[in-house]
Structures are given as C-alpha cells and as structure tokens.
C-alpha positions as CSV (number, residue, x, y, z in Angstrom):
1,M,-6.6,5.9,-14.5
2,N,-9.9,6.6,-16.1
3,E,-10.8,5.5,-19.6
4,H,-9.5,8.6,-21.0
5,A,-6.0,8.1,-19.7
6,T,-3.4,7.5,-22.1
7,I,-1.6,4.3,-21.9
8,N,0.8,3.6,-24.8
9,G,3.1,1.1,-26.1
10,S,6.0,2.3,-24.0
11,D,4.2,1.5,-20.9
12,V,4.3,-1.7,-18.7
13,L,2.2,-2.9,-15.9
14,I,4.1,-5.1,-13.5
15,V,2.0,-7.3,-11.4
16,V,3.7,-8.2,-8.3
17,D,3.3,-11.6,-6.5
18,V,-0.5,-12.2,-6.7
19,Q,-0.1,-15.5,-5.5
20,N,-2.1,-18.0,-3.2
21,D,0.2,-17.8,-0.2
22,F,0.0,-14.0,-0.1
23,C,-3.8,-14.0,-0.2
24,P,-6.3,-15.1,2.6
25,G,-5.8,-18.7,3.5
26,G,-2.0,-18.6,2.4
27,A,1.0,-19.1,4.5
28,L,1.9,-15.3,4.5
29,A,-1.4,-13.7,3.8
30,V,-1.6,-10.0,3.1
31,P,-4.7,-8.7,4.8
32,R,-7.4,-8.5,2.2
33,G,-4.8,-9.5,-0.5
34,D,-7.4,-11.0,-2.7
35,E,-9.3,-7.7,-3.2
36,V,-6.6,-6.8,-5.5
37,V,-7.4,-9.4,-8.1
38,P,-10.4,-8.0,-9.9
39,I,-8.8,-4.5,-9.9
40,V,-5.6,-5.8,-11.5
41,N,-7.5,-7.8,-14.0
42,R,-9.4,-4.7,-15.1
43,L,-6.2,-2.6,-15.1
44,A,-4.2,-5.2,-17.1
45,A,-6.7,-5.2,-19.8
46,R,-5.7,-1.7,-20.6
47,F,-2.0,-2.4,-21.1
48,R,-0.6,-4.0,-24.2
49,N,2.5,-5.0,-22.1
50,V,2.2,-6.9,-18.8
51,V,4.9,-8.6,-16.6
52,L,3.9,-11.0,-13.8
53,T,6.4,-11.7,-10.8
54,Q,6.2,-14.8,-8.9
55,D,7.9,-15.4,-5.7
56,W,9.6,-18.9,-6.2
57,H,11.6,-20.0,-3.1
58,P,13.3,-23.5,-2.9
59,A,12.5,-25.4,0.2
60,G,14.7,-24.3,3.1
61,H,15.2,-20.9,1.9
62,F,17.3,-18.5,4.1
63,S,14.5,-16.2,4.8
64,F,12.3,-18.8,6.3
65,A,12.1,-18.8,10.1
66,S,12.1,-22.6,10.0
67,S,15.6,-22.5,8.6
68,H,17.0,-20.8,11.8
69,P,16.6,-22.8,15.0
70,G,15.3,-20.8,17.8
71,K,13.8,-18.1,15.6
72,K,10.2,-17.5,14.8
73,P,8.3,-15.8,12.0
74,Y,8.9,-12.0,11.9
75,D,11.9,-12.1,13.8
76,T,14.8,-10.1,12.2
77,I,18.3,-11.3,11.8
78,A,21.6,-9.8,10.4
79,A,22.4,-11.1,6.9
80,S,25.4,-10.3,4.9
81,Y,23.3,-7.9,2.9
82,G,21.5,-6.3,5.8
83,P,18.6,-6.9,8.1
84,Q,16.4,-9.9,7.1
85,I,12.9,-10.4,8.4
86,L,12.3,-14.0,8.9
87,W,9.0,-15.2,7.2
88,P,6.8,-18.3,7.4
89,D,7.6,-20.8,4.7
90,H,5.9,-19.6,1.7
91,C,5.8,-19.8,-2.2
92,V,7.8,-22.9,-2.2
93,Q,8.7,-24.0,-5.7
94,G,5.9,-26.2,-7.2
95,S,3.6,-25.7,-4.2
96,W,-0.1,-24.6,-4.2
97,G,1.0,-21.4,-2.2
98,A,3.4,-20.4,-5.1
99,E,0.7,-20.6,-7.6
100,F,-1.0,-17.5,-9.0
101,H,-4.5,-16.6,-7.4
102,P,-6.9,-18.7,-9.4
103,A,-9.0,-15.7,-10.4
104,L,-6.0,-13.8,-11.9
105,D,-6.8,-13.5,-15.5
106,I,-4.1,-11.9,-17.6
107,P,-3.6,-14.1,-20.6
108,H,-1.7,-11.5,-22.6
109,A,1.2,-11.2,-20.0
110,A,4.4,-11.6,-21.9
111,L,6.6,-12.6,-19.1
112,V,6.6,-14.3,-15.7
113,L,9.7,-13.4,-13.8
114,R,10.5,-15.7,-10.9
115,K,12.5,-14.3,-8.0
116,G,13.8,-15.4,-4.7
117,M,15.2,-18.6,-6.2
118,A,18.8,-18.3,-4.7
119,R,18.6,-20.2,-1.5
120,T,20.9,-17.8,0.5
121,I,19.3,-14.3,-0.3
122,D,15.8,-13.0,-0.3
123,S,14.5,-11.0,-3.4
124,Y,11.7,-8.5,-2.8
125,S,12.2,-6.4,-5.9
126,A,11.4,-7.4,-9.4
127,F,14.6,-5.7,-10.5
128,Y,17.2,-6.9,-7.8
129,E,17.8,-9.5,-5.1
130,N,17.9,-7.9,-1.6
131,D,21.7,-7.1,-1.8
132,R,20.3,-4.3,-4.2
133,S,23.2,-5.3,-6.8
134,T,22.3,-8.7,-8.1
135,P,19.9,-8.1,-10.9
136,T,17.1,-10.3,-12.1
137,G,17.4,-9.1,-15.7
138,L,14.1,-7.2,-15.8
139,T,15.8,-4.0,-16.6
140,G,17.2,-5.4,-19.7
141,Y,14.0,-6.9,-20.9
142,L,12.1,-3.7,-20.5
143,R,14.9,-1.7,-22.2
144,T,15.1,-4.2,-25.1
145,R,11.2,-3.9,-25.5
146,G,11.5,-0.2,-25.5
147,L,9.4,0.2,-22.3
148,S,9.9,3.4,-20.3
149,R,6.9,3.9,-18.0
150,V,6.5,1.4,-15.2
151,F,3.1,0.9,-13.4
152,L,3.2,-1.3,-10.4
153,A,0.3,-3.2,-8.6
154,G,0.0,-6.3,-6.4
155,L,1.4,-7.6,-3.2
156,A,2.6,-6.4,-0.8
157,F,2.5,-2.7,-1.1
158,D,5.1,-2.1,1.6
159,F,7.7,-4.9,0.7
160,C,7.8,-6.4,-2.9
161,V,5.9,-3.5,-4.6
162,R,7.9,-0.8,-2.6
163,Y,11.3,-2.3,-3.5
164,S,10.3,-2.8,-7.1
165,A,9.2,0.9,-7.3
166,E,12.6,2.1,-5.8
167,D,14.6,0.0,-8.1
168,A,12.6,0.9,-11.2
169,Q,13.1,4.5,-10.4
170,R,16.7,4.1,-9.8
171,E,17.1,2.5,-13.1
172,G,15.7,5.5,-14.8
173,F,12.1,4.6,-15.6
174,A,9.1,6.7,-14.7
175,V,7.3,4.9,-12.1
176,F,3.8,4.8,-10.9
177,V,2.3,2.6,-8.1
178,V,-1.4,2.0,-8.5
179,E,-2.0,1.9,-4.7
180,D,-5.7,0.9,-4.7
181,A,-4.4,-2.2,-6.7
182,C,-2.1,-3.1,-3.8
183,R,-2.5,-4.3,-0.2
184,G,0.2,-3.9,2.6
185,I,1.2,-6.0,5.4
186,D,2.0,-2.9,7.5
187,M,4.5,-4.0,10.1
188,D,5.5,-1.3,12.5
189,G,4.2,1.5,10.3
190,S,5.7,0.2,7.0
191,V,2.8,1.4,4.9
192,A,3.3,5.0,6.0
193,A,6.9,4.7,5.5
194,T,6.6,3.3,2.0
195,R,4.3,6.3,1.1
196,A,6.8,8.7,2.5
197,N,9.8,7.1,0.9
198,L,8.2,6.8,-2.6
199,A,7.1,10.5,-2.4
200,A,10.6,11.5,-1.4
201,L,11.8,9.7,-4.6
202,G,9.3,11.3,-6.8
203,V,7.5,7.9,-7.4
204,A,3.7,8.7,-7.9
205,C,1.2,6.7,-6.0
206,I,-2.0,6.9,-8.0
207,A,-5.4,5.2,-8.2
208,A,-6.7,2.9,-10.7
209,L,-9.6,5.4,-11.6
210,E,-7.2,8.3,-11.7
211,S,-5.8,9.8,-14.9
212,T,-2.1,9.8,-15.3
C-alpha cells in the first residue's frame, strides 16, 4: 500500500501475535519473525483502527507437547475438533514469551484480543477457536465499530494469520493479507498451501508498498 492508497475509517489492521515467543530467541520462533516489526509499525501508523492479538495460554495447555506423555513438539494428535499439532510450551500467560515484541510500537491500538485461553482447545484465529464455531467476540466488535475491511499482518502467515483471514472472509469482511508484513513457519509446504487457499477464497495477498 503506497502513500496514495486510500485507507479509510471503515478499515482495520489486525496485527497477529507479534510476541517474543514467535520471534528469534522465543520458544516457538517463526524464522525471521522479528523482521515484521518495523514493517508492521509503519503500516499501523496509516490506520485509524488497529487490533492486536495475543496468544495467551494457561500453563499445561492442551496444545503443548509437554501435556501429552510420549509426544514431542510437532507431532499431531486427534482432538475432538480435528487434528492438533503439538507445540513447544509457548506464550504462557504472564511470561516473557507472551509479551509483545519490545519494538512493536502501536500506541493507538484500541483493542488487545487474547486467544488460546481455554485449556482444552487451541485458537489460531482471531475470530474463532479451532473448533471454528466458538467465537472470540471480534466479529461483534468490528461490526459495532462499523469496520468492514480487514487487513492482516503478523505471525505466523501459515497458521494464525491464515485462520484469521479465512474466518474474516467467512464473516463477510473484505480481507487483505499484507504478506510482506508476515512470516511463515512453513511446515510441509504450509506457506504454499496458505497462498493457494486464500486465493481460492478470494482473499488478496498484497504488499505493504502496494496500492489497494
């Protein structure tokens, strides 16, 4: 989005999980995840409306490999809501890893939405937990504020950003993923799969320097 792009009062930037544990040195580091921080800061300055999401797990969360004896990180188990990848313990409530990256500078963000707080279900999306039916309340917040176009940036492109984009589109918002303001984990081709799925849904992947 270049300086001539029209960002208006009905647009919202959702900054997904730019937290210490998802950046280099963190428990579940996204490769080069810290590179998004200056891009996101510049991008957010152009938006009147910004929401930050924050992974915020209780200790012993169901998605942690350490909660399943004999399992290791990145194994997959069957959960009641479908396959669940098991992760290293990360973004535990009140921990350093759960804090936002210290260089993230978006003082005008109006809402911090914490997700993954229910012990027995994971929550990638900013809109729904991983059963895809339990809402976080974000849709109602955006509707009440009169916000209709959703722009997404942050971590990780192929998990929390992807699920958030899919759910925002399902909720009827116009959705744009600012891909150069994201970084991916890329497990088993998940970045390419994300691009293909978003394209099939009509979700635009754009660059921060591109016009919308």
